[in-house]
C-alpha positions in Angstrom: -14.3 236.2 308.4 -15.7 233.0 309.8 -12.9 231.0 308.0 -10.3 233.3 309.6 -11.8 232.7 313.1 -11.9 228.9 312.6 -8.4 228.9 311.3 -7.2 231.0 314.3 -9.0 228.7 316.8 -7.4 225.6 315.2 -4.0 227.1 315.2 -4.3 228.1 318.9 -5.4 224.6 319.7 -2.4 223.1 317.9 0.0 225.2 320.0 -1.7 224.7 323.4 -2.3 220.9 323.4 1.4 220.1 323.5 1.8 222.3 326.6 -0.9 220.4 328.4 0.5 217.1 327.3 4.0 218.2 328.6 2.5 219.1 332.0 1.0 215.6 332.3 4.3 214.0 331.4 6.4 216.0 333.9 5.7 213.7 336.8 8.6 211.4 337.1 9.2 208.7 339.7 12.3 210.2 341.3 13.2 211.7 344.7 12.8 215.3 343.5 9.4 214.7 342.1 8.4 212.7 345.2 9.4 215.6 347.4 7.6 218.2 345.3 4.4 216.1 345.2 4.6 215.5 349.0 5.1 219.2 349.7 2.0 219.9 347.5 0.0 217.4 349.5 1.3 218.7 352.8 0.3 222.2 351.9 -3.3 221.3 351.7 -5.1 222.8 354.7 -8.6 223.4 355.9 -11.6 221.2 356.7 -12.8 221.1 353.1 -9.5 219.6 351.9 -9.3 216.8 354.5 -10.8 214.1 352.3 -8.7 215.0 349.3 -5.6 215.2 351.3 -6.2 211.8 352.8 -6.7 210.3 349.3 -3.5 212.1 348.0 -1.5 210.9 351.0 -2.6 207.3 350.4 -1.6 207.6 346.7 1.8 209.0 347.7 2.4 206.2 350.1 1.6 203.7 347.3 3.9 205.6 344.9 6.8 205.5 347.4 6.3 201.8 347.9 6.2 201.2 344.1 9.4 203.3 343.7 11.2 201.2 346.4 10.0 198.0 344.5 11.4 199.6 341.2 7.9 199.5 339.7 8.2 202.8 337.9 5.0 202.6 335.9 3.0 202.0 339.1 4.8 204.8 340.9 4.0 207.3 338.1 0.4 206.2 338.1 0.0 206.7 341.8 1.7 210.1 341.7 -0.6 211.2 338.9 -3.6 210.1 340.9 -2.3 212.0 343.9 -1.8 215.2 341.9 -5.2 214.8 340.3 -6.9 214.4 343.6 -5.5 217.7 344.8 -6.2 219.4 341.5 -2.6 219.9 340.3 -3.3 218.1 337.0 
């Protein structure tokens, strides 16, 4: 019975890890992703979220600057940081 439980847990892990990895890879440095991320940042309200929103806004500004400079790796990095700071990743 224990072997079956361990096998089931391993099998479930094998199927769920790619889903989490795919979510992390979804952020692209394009206008659509920028607009989505910015709308997520703008949707943050309340006094408890003020600091997180400021950090996310700063990261989004750096991502936009990197996109304009065609530095896509930097852009993705800043967008990921922005999403992590608001708890989306």
